[in-house]
C-alpha positions as CSV (number, residue, x, y, z in Angstrom):
1,M,0.0,0.0,0.0
2,P,1.5,3.4,-0.9
3,V,2.1,6.0,1.8
4,R,1.1,9.6,1.4
5,T,4.6,10.8,0.3
6,S,5.3,7.8,-1.9
7,P,5.7,7.6,-5.6
8,L,2.0,7.9,-5.8
9,L,2.6,11.6,-5.6
10,L,6.1,12.3,-6.7
11,S,7.7,9.8,-9.1
12,L,6.0,10.8,-12.4
13,A,7.4,14.3,-12.2
14,A,10.9,12.9,-12.0
15,T,10.3,10.2,-14.6
16,I,8.6,12.1,-17.5
17,A,8.8,15.7,-16.4
18,V,5.1,15.6,-15.8
19,A,3.8,15.3,-12.3
20,S,0.7,13.5,-11.5
21,V,-7.6,15.6,-9.6
22,G,-9.0,16.8,-12.2
23,V,-12.1,18.7,-12.1
24,A,-15.3,17.0,-11.3
25,S,-17.7,18.6,-13.7
26,T,-21.3,19.4,-12.7
27,T,-24.0,21.2,-14.6
28,P,-23.8,24.9,-13.4
29,A,-26.3,25.6,-10.7
30,A,-28.2,28.9,-10.4
31,G,-26.1,31.4,-8.5
32,P,-27.0,32.7,-5.0
33,V,-29.1,35.8,-4.6
34,D,-28.3,38.5,-2.1
35,A,-30.9,39.8,0.4
36,G,-33.5,41.9,-1.4
37,G,-33.2,39.8,-4.6
38,A,-30.2,41.6,-6.1
39,A,-27.7,39.5,-8.0
40,P,-24.4,39.2,-6.1
41,P,-21.2,40.8,-7.5
42,A,-19.1,38.9,-9.9
43,A,-16.9,36.3,-8.2
44,A,-13.8,37.9,-9.7
45,K,-14.5,41.0,-7.5
46,G,-14.4,39.1,-4.3
47,R,-11.6,38.3,-1.9
48,M,-10.9,34.9,-0.4
49,H,-10.8,34.7,3.4
50,L,-10.4,31.6,5.5
51,R,-13.7,30.7,7.1
52,T,-12.9,27.4,8.9
53,T,-10.7,24.4,8.9
54,I,-12.2,21.0,8.9
55,T,-10.3,18.1,10.5
56,G,-11.0,14.6,11.7
57,Q,-10.3,11.1,10.4
58,I,-9.8,12.3,6.8
59,S,-7.1,12.2,4.1
60,P,-8.8,14.1,1.3
61,K,-7.4,13.6,-2.2
62,S,-10.3,15.7,-3.5
63,V,-13.4,17.7,-2.6
64,A,-16.5,18.1,-4.8
65,A,-19.6,20.2,-4.5
66,S,-22.9,18.7,-5.5
67,G,-24.4,22.0,-6.5
68,S,-27.3,21.3,-4.2
69,G,-25.8,22.0,-0.8
70,L,-23.4,19.1,-0.1
71,V,-19.7,18.7,-0.4
72,T,-17.9,15.3,-0.4
73,A,-14.3,14.5,0.4
74,Q,-12.7,11.4,-1.1
75,N,-10.2,10.0,1.4
76,M,-8.3,7.3,-0.5
77,M,-6.9,4.1,1.0
78,Y,-5.5,6.0,4.0
79,T,-8.9,6.3,5.5
80,H,-11.2,4.2,3.2
81,T,-14.1,6.7,3.4
82,I,-16.1,9.3,1.7
83,T,-17.1,12.1,4.0
84,V,-20.1,14.3,3.3
85,Y,-20.6,17.8,4.6
86,D,-23.4,20.3,4.8
87,A,-22.2,23.2,2.6
88,R,-24.0,25.9,4.7
89,T,-23.0,24.7,8.2
90,M,-19.7,23.0,7.1
91,K,-20.6,20.2,9.5
92,L,-20.1,16.5,8.8
93,K,-23.3,14.8,7.8
94,A,-22.1,11.3,7.1
95,T,-19.0,9.1,6.8
96,I,-19.5,6.4,4.2
97,P,-17.1,3.5,4.3
98,D,-15.7,2.3,0.9
99,S,-16.4,-1.3,1.8
100,V,-18.7,-3.3,-0.5
101,N,-19.8,-6.9,-1.0
102,L,-19.3,-7.0,-4.8
103,A,-21.2,-10.3,-5.0
104,K,-24.4,-8.4,-4.0
105,F,-23.9,-6.3,-7.2
106,G,-23.5,-9.4,-9.4
107,V,-19.7,-9.2,-9.6
108,K,-18.0,-12.6,-9.4
109,G,-14.5,-13.5,-8.3
110,H,-14.3,-11.3,-5.2
111,P,-16.1,-13.0,-2.3
112,G,-16.5,-11.3,1.0
113,I,-15.9,-7.6,1.7
114,S,-13.8,-5.5,-0.7
115,R,-12.5,-2.0,0.0
116,G,-11.7,0.8,-2.3
117,A,-9.7,4.0,-2.3
118,P,-11.9,7.0,-3.2
119,V,-10.2,9.5,-5.5
120,E,-12.6,11.8,-7.2
121,A,-16.3,12.5,-7.4
122,A,-18.9,13.9,-9.8
123,F,-22.7,14.3,-9.4
124,S,-25.8,13.5,-11.3
125,P,-28.0,16.4,-12.3
126,G,-29.8,17.5,-9.2
127,G,-27.2,16.0,-6.9
128,L,-29.0,12.8,-5.8
129,Y,-26.0,10.6,-6.8
130,A,-22.3,10.9,-6.4
131,Y,-20.1,8.8,-8.7
132,V,-16.8,8.1,-7.0
133,T,-13.6,6.5,-8.5
134,N,-11.4,4.2,-6.6
135,Y,-7.6,4.2,-7.1
136,A,-7.5,0.5,-6.4
137,M,-9.6,-2.2,-4.8
138,Y,-8.5,-4.4,-1.9
139,G,-9.8,-7.8,-1.0
140,S,-10.1,-11.3,-2.3
141,G,-9.2,-11.7,-6.0
142,F,-7.6,-8.3,-6.5
143,G,-4.1,-8.0,-7.8
144,P,-1.4,-5.3,-7.5
145,E,-2.4,-1.6,-7.3
146,G,-1.0,0.9,-9.7
147,K,2.0,3.2,-9.6
148,D,2.5,6.7,-11.0
149,T,4.6,5.3,-13.8
150,C,2.7,2.5,-15.6
151,T,1.4,1.3,-18.9
152,P,-1.5,-0.9,-20.1
153,A,1.1,-3.7,-20.1
154,S,2.0,-3.3,-16.4
155,G,-0.5,-5.8,-15.2
156,T,-2.2,-3.3,-12.8
157,D,-5.5,-4.6,-11.6
158,H,-8.7,-2.9,-12.8
159,S,-11.0,-1.1,-10.3
160,F,-14.5,0.0,-9.8
161,T,-16.4,3.3,-9.7
162,Y,-19.1,3.6,-7.0
163,R,-22.5,5.3,-7.1
164,V,-23.4,6.8,-3.8
165,N,-27.1,7.7,-3.0
166,L,-26.8,11.0,-1.1
167,E,-30.3,10.5,0.5
168,S,-29.5,7.1,2.0
169,M,-25.7,7.9,2.2
170,K,-25.0,4.4,0.9
171,I,-23.2,2.9,-2.0
172,D,-26.0,1.5,-4.2
173,Q,-24.2,0.6,-7.4
174,V,-20.7,-0.3,-8.7
175,Y,-19.3,0.0,-12.2
176,P,-16.2,-1.9,-13.5
177,V,-13.6,0.5,-15.0
178,G,-10.0,0.4,-16.0
179,A,-6.7,0.4,-14.1
180,V,-6.3,3.3,-11.6
181,P,-9.3,5.4,-12.4
182,K,-8.8,9.0,-11.7
183,V,-11.3,11.7,-12.8
184,V,-15.1,11.1,-13.3
185,A,-17.6,13.3,-15.0
186,V,-21.3,13.0,-15.8
187,T,-23.1,14.2,-18.9
188,P,-25.7,17.0,-18.3
189,D,-28.6,14.7,-19.0
190,G,-27.2,12.2,-16.4
191,G,-27.2,9.5,-19.0
192,R,-23.4,8.7,-19.2
193,V,-20.6,8.6,-16.8
194,L,-17.0,9.1,-18.1
195,V,-14.0,7.8,-16.2
196,T,-10.3,8.3,-17.1
197,N,-8.0,5.4,-16.2
198,W,-4.4,6.4,-15.4
199,C,-2.7,3.0,-15.9
200,S,-4.8,1.5,-18.7
201,W,-4.5,4.8,-20.7
202,D,-8.1,4.9,-21.6
203,M,-11.6,6.3,-20.8
204,N,-14.7,4.3,-20.0
205,V,-18.1,5.5,-21.0
206,I,-20.8,4.0,-18.7
207,N,-24.5,3.9,-19.3
208,A,-25.8,5.3,-16.0
209,A,-29.1,3.5,-16.3
210,T,-27.8,0.0,-17.0
211,G,-24.4,0.3,-15.3
212,K,-22.7,-1.2,-18.4
213,V,-19.6,0.1,-20.0
214,V,-20.7,1.1,-23.5
215,R,-17.3,2.3,-24.8
216,T,-13.7,2.1,-23.8
217,M,-11.5,4.6,-25.6
218,P,-7.7,4.5,-25.8
219,L,-6.5,8.0,-25.2
220,G,-2.7,8.0,-24.7
221,A,-0.4,8.2,-21.7
222,Y,-1.9,9.2,-18.4
223,P,-5.4,10.6,-19.1
224,R,-6.7,12.7,-16.2
225,G,-9.1,15.7,-16.1
226,I,-12.4,15.7,-17.8
227,A,-14.9,18.5,-18.6
228,V,-18.2,18.0,-20.4
229,S,-19.8,20.8,-22.4
230,N,-23.1,22.0,-21.2
231,D,-24.9,20.8,-24.3
232,G,-23.4,17.3,-23.8
233,R,-22.0,17.2,-27.3
234,F,-18.3,16.8,-26.4
235,A,-15.8,16.4,-23.6
236,I,-12.3,17.8,-23.1
237,V,-9.8,15.3,-21.6
238,A,-6.4,16.3,-20.3
239,I,-3.7,13.8,-21.3
240,M,-1.1,14.4,-18.7
241,G,1.8,12.5,-20.3
242,S,1.6,14.8,-23.2
243,S,1.3,18.5,-24.2
244,H,-2.2,18.2,-25.5
245,L,-5.9,17.9,-24.7
246,L,-8.3,15.6,-26.5
247,R,-11.7,16.8,-27.7
248,V,-14.0,13.8,-27.6
249,D,-17.2,14.1,-29.7
250,L,-19.7,12.3,-27.5
251,R,-22.0,11.6,-30.5
252,N,-19.5,9.5,-32.5
253,Y,-16.5,9.3,-30.1
254,R,-14.1,10.8,-32.6
255,T,-11.2,12.7,-31.1
256,R,-9.1,15.7,-32.0
257,Q,-5.8,16.9,-30.3
258,I,-5.5,20.5,-29.0
259,E,-2.0,21.6,-28.1
260,V,-1.9,23.4,-24.7
261,G,1.5,22.9,-22.9
262,S,3.4,20.4,-20.8
263,G,1.6,18.1,-18.3
264,P,-2.1,19.1,-18.6
265,R,-3.9,17.8,-15.5
266,A,-7.2,19.4,-14.6
267,V,-9.7,21.1,-17.0
268,A,-12.8,23.2,-16.9
269,L,-15.0,24.6,-19.7
270,S,-16.7,28.0,-20.2
271,D,-20.5,27.8,-20.3
272,D,-20.6,28.2,-24.0
273,G,-18.0,25.5,-24.6
274,S,-15.7,27.8,-26.5
275,T,-12.9,28.0,-23.9
276,A,-11.0,25.4,-21.8
277,Y,-9.1,26.3,-18.7
278,V,-6.2,23.8,-17.9
279,T,-3.6,23.4,-15.2
280,L,-0.2,22.7,-16.6
281,N,1.4,20.7,-13.7
282,A,4.8,20.5,-15.3
283,E,5.0,24.2,-16.1
284,G,3.6,25.8,-13.0
285,R,1.0,27.6,-15.1
286,V,-2.7,27.7,-16.0
287,A,-3.7,27.9,-19.6
288,K,-6.8,29.4,-21.3
289,V,-7.4,27.8,-24.6
290,N,-9.7,29.1,-27.4
291,L,-11.1,25.8,-28.7
292,R,-12.1,27.3,-32.0
293,T,-8.8,29.0,-32.9
294,G,-6.3,27.1,-30.7
295,A,-4.9,30.3,-29.2
296,V,-3.5,29.8,-25.7
297,A,-2.9,32.3,-22.9
298,R,-1.0,31.3,-19.8
299,A,-0.6,32.6,-16.2
300,T,2.0,31.5,-13.7
301,T,0.4,30.4,-10.4
302,G,2.9,28.3,-8.4
303,N,4.8,25.0,-8.4
304,A,2.8,22.0,-9.5
305,P,-0.7,23.3,-10.0
306,R,-3.1,20.4,-9.6
307,S,-6.8,20.8,-9.3
308,L,-8.9,23.6,-10.8
309,A,-12.3,25.0,-10.0
310,R,-14.4,27.7,-11.8
311,S,-17.0,30.0,-10.2
312,T,-20.6,29.5,-11.1
313,D,-20.7,32.9,-12.9
314,G,-17.5,32.0,-14.8
315,T,-15.5,35.1,-13.9
316,A,-13.0,33.4,-11.5
317,L,-10.8,30.4,-11.5
318,Y,-9.3,28.8,-8.4
319,V,-6.1,26.6,-8.5
320,V,-4.2,24.6,-5.8
321,N,-0.4,24.7,-6.2
322,Y,0.7,21.4,-4.7
323,E,4.4,22.0,-4.1
324,S,4.0,25.7,-3.3
325,G,1.3,25.1,-0.6
326,T,-0.8,27.9,-2.0
327,V,-4.2,28.6,-3.6
328,S,-4.4,31.1,-6.5
329,K,-7.5,32.9,-7.7
330,L,-7.5,34.2,-11.3
331,N,-9.7,36.4,-13.4
332,S,-10.9,34.0,-16.1
333,R,-11.1,36.7,-18.8
334,T,-7.7,38.4,-18.4
335,M,-5.9,35.4,-16.7
336,R,-4.5,37.8,-14.2
337,V,-3.7,36.3,-10.8
338,L,-6.0,38.2,-8.3
339,Q,-4.9,36.6,-5.1
340,T,-2.5,33.9,-3.8
341,I,-3.0,32.5,-0.3
342,N,-0.7,30.3,1.8
343,A,-2.9,27.3,2.4
344,C,-1.3,24.1,3.8
345,V,1.2,21.4,3.0
346,H,0.2,19.8,-0.3
347,P,-3.1,21.3,-1.2
348,I,-4.4,18.9,-3.9
349,G,-8.2,19.3,-4.4
350,I,-10.5,22.2,-4.8
351,T,-14.1,22.9,-5.5
352,Y,-16.4,26.0,-5.8
353,E,-19.6,25.6,-3.8
354,P,-22.3,27.7,-5.6
355,V,-24.9,27.8,-2.8
356,T,-22.7,29.6,-0.4
357,R,-20.0,31.0,-2.8
358,R,-17.3,29.3,-0.8
359,V,-14.1,27.6,-2.0
360,W,-13.2,24.2,-0.4
361,V,-9.6,23.0,-0.5
362,A,-8.5,19.5,0.2
363,C,-5.1,19.2,2.0
364,Y,-3.6,15.7,1.5
365,T,-2.1,15.9,5.0
366,G,-5.6,15.6,6.6
367,E,-7.7,18.8,6.6
368,I,-10.1,20.8,4.5
369,L,-9.9,24.6,4.3
370,V,-13.1,26.5,3.6
371,F,-12.8,30.1,2.2
372,D,-15.5,32.7,1.9
373,D,-15.1,34.5,-1.4
374,K,-17.3,37.6,-1.4
């Protein structure tokens, strides 16, 4: 089992000059309204201030906002849980163990209780379900877990993505996916779930109704972040072992490369689907890509920018810089860095919570920071 400072986090940067959550994409929710019914000021005009620090038995690799008042933290194999928080009170609502009896879901070959390692989450429209990837599975019949440097020929065991019912707070479905699944996204109609697999170098497309994988797409070395357009016509996938994104047409599954810079990791899309925002982990920068012309603008944020979030109104971007221990806020139009805050050792996940206009930051060392941004 890897430890928190193992090659799980560090070896890929040394090996391929590309370090190793991507953004969990949700359909944008309606923004908050100030007292009196007036629209709030643009997010880019706000300033981030630490509201609270959440601790406990957690080791969050990522945080994800449902858009309907909940935030989940995915706590990997170090804690074997998904923790769920009330976005308004910032209090813990539930702790969901990653233990499952796969036989009860019709999965053969793994008798008894299996455990996962929750990595990332994305939500169904309306926020009833959270889809959660597992870095690896542990239990009877499972083989070796993955490493940062791997190929489809490495023999890394395949894993599962869970569906969590956020009313019952229970895992109610499992989906077979590839080796070391990382980022998960849901199409706006809720019909398909997309999962990138780090070690099998591919992406699974899952029919959410049947639970069946309807497509497995080879993508290239180390696919990571996913963002789906609001019209559901295409997805943008960051291929971290390269210098490009892939545009995946979700009608015919054809792909097109878009050059962006070294080590693209996390990605978000503008509401109209014309612009992609991407963290370039190997360069210490964030890129803004015009998907029609290919023009790229870049801003330096810090060492090893990892996850990326976008405000509901689209005016601000938020980035965690893993090795710098900071959070950066940018104006999405000008790509000017508006604010940089010292956060924690190894901030790795980030999400924008639209109900409260707060920014949640996952620190891999065992805490979550919650910032007001008004």
